N, C-alpha and C positions, 0 to 999 in steps of 0.2 A: 841735824837736823835743826833750825833756830825756829823759837816760837817764843810764847810766854809763859813761864811762868813765875812772872809776876803783874804786878799793876791789875788793874781789872779786868780782866780778860783769859786770868791765868788760867783759870778752869778748864778753856778750852784748853790747851796748850797739854796743862799739866794729862787733861784726859784721851790726847791723839797721841803724846807717846806713851803710855799707858797701856792702849789698845795694843800697837804695833809692837810694847817690848811682851805682853802677851807672846803672841808668836814667834818671834824671835827666840826669845828665854825656849819653847819649845823645841825650836828643831838645831838651839845648840843643844841640848837635853838631849836630842838623837844623831850626833856628830854634827852639826853646822851646814854649811854649804860648801858639797867636794871636800870635804875634809876640815874647812875653814869655820872658825863663830864668829859669827854675822856684832859688828859691836856701833850700834848705834849714838853717835856723837850727840849732845843736844845739850843749845847751849841755849840761854833767855837774852831774847831778845824786846820782854815786857811787852811789845805791840807795838812796837816804836822802827821806823825802818833805817836811821842812824844807825840803832846798835845791833838791828839784819846786816847793815854793810860790811858790819865792825865780824860781826861771827862769821857770815861768810867768806870774805878775805882769809880768815883764819883758817875753817876748812878748806877750802883750796892749796893759800899758801903753808901751810903746816902738818895739815892734821891725814894729808895719802888717802884723801879721802877719794868715793870710787860712782860714789850721787851726795846731788841735797835729798834729803827725803822728806815727806812729811811738812813741810814748811807750813807756815801758819800765817793766812794774809793778804791784802789787796795788794794795798799800801808799799806793806814792807816785802813784796813778790817782784812789784816796778821799780822800788829802789835799788836792786839788786839784779833786775833785768841787760846792763848796759856789760853786769860781771861773767851773768849767765851763756851772751851773746858770745866774750871774747872767748872762754875758756870753754864752752861746749862740753859740758859741767853734765849728765844724766839731771835734769830734775824734773823728780816723780813724786806725783800725786799731792801736791801743793791743796791745805786748805783753803782754797780759792776757785771759785767761778768766773775769772774776771777772761772779760774778752781776751784780752791777748795771750794772754795762756791758750786759748781754746780753737784760734783762727790758724793752726798747720802754720802760723811765721816762723815757728820753732822747734825746729826736729829734734832739738834734745829734752824734750818736754814729755810726760807722760801723765796725763788726768785718768782719774778713773768717775770722780761726779761730776754732773751733768755742769753745766756752765751756770751765769748771772740770765742770759738772757730764756734762759728754760726755767729758768723761779719765776722773773718776773713775766713773762708771758700767762705758768701755770695761776700766778697771783692774778690778774686782771681778768682773766676769762672767771676766776673764781667770782673778785667785786662787780664782775660789770654783768658775765649769763644769769648765776646764782641767786646772788647777791641784789643786782641789781641797783646798784649804786650808779648816781651819775658826776657826784660832788666827791673826788678821789683828789686829796693833798698826800704828797711827801714829806718823809720825814729822812732826814737822809745824816751821817756822818760827814766832817764836810776834810774830806781826803780822797785818797784813786776811788778806793771804796766803793763812796757813797756814787762819784762822778760814772765809775761803769753805772751800780744798778742804777741810778737814774736815769742813764740812760736808754738804760735798755725798760724801765719801767716809762716809758716817755714814748717808745716807740710801739712797747704791747699797746698805750692806751690810745695812740691814734687809732689804730686798727678797728676800736667800736665811736672812730670821732671823738674820741675824746681830753679836753689839756689836764695837766693839774691843776683842781684849782688856788692849790698855792701849796709854795717847795718854803719848806725850812727847814734849818741847821744849825749840826751843835761838833762841840768838837771832841776830835777821840780822844780815849783814856777820862771821858769827864761823866758828871752828871749835869753837867750842866744843861737843863732843855726846859728854866723857866720862859727864857724869850720865845724857845721854841710851840711853846703849849700856848702861848699867849694869843702869836701870830699865826696857830691852828685852828683855835679857837672859837679868832676871832676870821675867819672860812666858811667857820659850817658849812666844813668839810663831814662827809657822812661816814667815810670810808679814809683810813690811810694805812701805807702801805710807806711802811718805816725800814729804816737802813745804818744797822747799828751790830753791837754786842750788845749783851742783857741786859743790865745793869743800868745804861739811862732806858737803855727801851722802859724796862719795868717801872723807872722812875718816870715815866712818861707818865706811861699806863695805870699806874698808882693814885700819881697827884689831879690826872685828868679825873679823873674818876671822882676823886673828894672836889672836883670844882663842878662837875655835874657834866661833863664833857664824855660823851662815851661811845667813840664812832664803832664799828670795825676796822682790827686791824688786822694785817698779811708781815710779816716779816722771811727776810731767805733764811736759807740755814746755818750761813754765818752765825743769827743770831746765838744758838745753843739752844733749841725749844726745851730741852732738862732742865737747863740752869736758871730760862726767863720763868717759863709758865712758873716755879716755887717760890717765885719772887713774886708773882701778882695775890695778891690779897681780896680781891675785889671780883663779884663779877663781871667778866668781861668778854667777850667776841674774838678768838684771836687766831688766829688759821697762818703758819707755818710751816713752806717749802723745804719741804724734805728730798733730799738724794741717795740716802739709803735705810730701808725698809724697820718698822721698831725691832732691835732685836728678840726681845721682850712677845712679839706676838706675828714669827715671822716664823715658818716651819722648810725653806729652803735646806738641805742642808752645808751651807757655812751657815746659818744662823744656828741651827744647833751642835754644829761644831765648836761654834763661838761659847754657846753659853756650857758648851761641856767645858771648852779652858777658859772659861773667868770663872769658875766651879773656887775651884782652890783661891782666888784672888779673895772671895767673902766679899765682895763688890758689887753694886745693882748695875746690872747692865743698860749702857742708855745707848743712840746712836752715833754718839761723837766716839766713843769709845769704841763699836761696831767701826766707825771706818777707820779710825786709827791701825783693828786691826788685819782691815780686806787687806789698808794699803802694803800694810807688811808682806799680807798670802801672795800680792802680786807683786814684789820684791823679790820675794822666798822661791815660786814658781817660776818663773824669766832666767834669778842667777842660777839653778842650780837645768838648768837647758846649754848655759854657755860651758864651755871646755873652758878651764882653769889658765891663763889668766882669765877676772873676767872684763872683757874687754867692753865699753861705751856701745859700738854701735851691734854686738851682741842681745848686749841687756836691753835697748830699746826696740830693737828687731826682736824677740819673746814676749814684752812686755804685747806689742801691739796684734801678738797672737795669739792672746793669753784668751779673748773670750768668744772665739773659736776653737777652742782646747777643751774649756771647761764649761760647758752648758749651764749647772746650776749659776755659778760666778758670774757667770755674764747676765742669766739672768733678775740678779741683784742690778744692774744697771741700764739695762737695755729692753728698750720696748719687746722685744721680738730676738733671736736671734741671727748673727749678721747683718743689725742692720746696727748705722750708728745714732739712733733718738737715743736717746740718754733719757733713762723715764725716771720720772717724779713725784714725789710719794706726799700725802701731807700731813700735820699731826694741827689736832686745836685744843683751844683750854680748856678744862673742865677745871672747875671750883673747887674742888676735892684732888687736884691733882697729885701724883707720885712725887 
């Protein structure tokens, strides 16, 4: 697992790894998978692609891994795509909705979460149909993540014959949003679709409010609504598309089990931790159905059968059993957000 354990997006990586290890530790305490303990090797990439390449080469050539699991980010995944294509190592439950991982062109990839195309469509429907916006601007992280989501937002807007009134960009792993804020204020946009991590987005929203700029905002799940909302200092209208339900307000059997399993750790549950946990559930479920020694073909095959075999699990991610359409949830900022 290559993820951010340092830098301005480190809370995402830490929470994903924590959630996964809750379930892995539980399984290991009960004899593991076919008598073998699960070892999650975690390497810090700081959400920088060049570091992800180094980590992935270490995984592939030195660590004798069975799969790359739960890795974080679109630019990071894009950087290692040649390695993934060449080695055919399973790339499981990446924390990204990037198109190139969701278009079935990479048979060694398995996704639980919805795509950014799904999230973009939900955001645009919300802004146009429900909020009646026509002057919509985009604030985009200037990398592969930004490009992928921007493309999907533009496609979703085209359905309503709307073009972005303005597109502003900012650098990954920075909070330098001053130029983008000036640009978007001048555009007179009434709504902004934001693509980035929680710190620069919060900085933009807070500074904009202080300057009298208060459009409606949307963001994709990667922003981490839990981390974003707790950094908002002023009344704001924000909707974030989500790929898993809020585990604190969910009665699905897996939500109940997760809340039971997290209790000993005395940490408040959130969607990112829950997604990491569900990623681990999926991997364990599939691996337990494969005879040792574990092989790639069996692992991917059993993962692809997961939704048919566990209806409670399937209901978390799909609109209905047997349907490939992924479910999108929403969260909204409230002034006194936990």
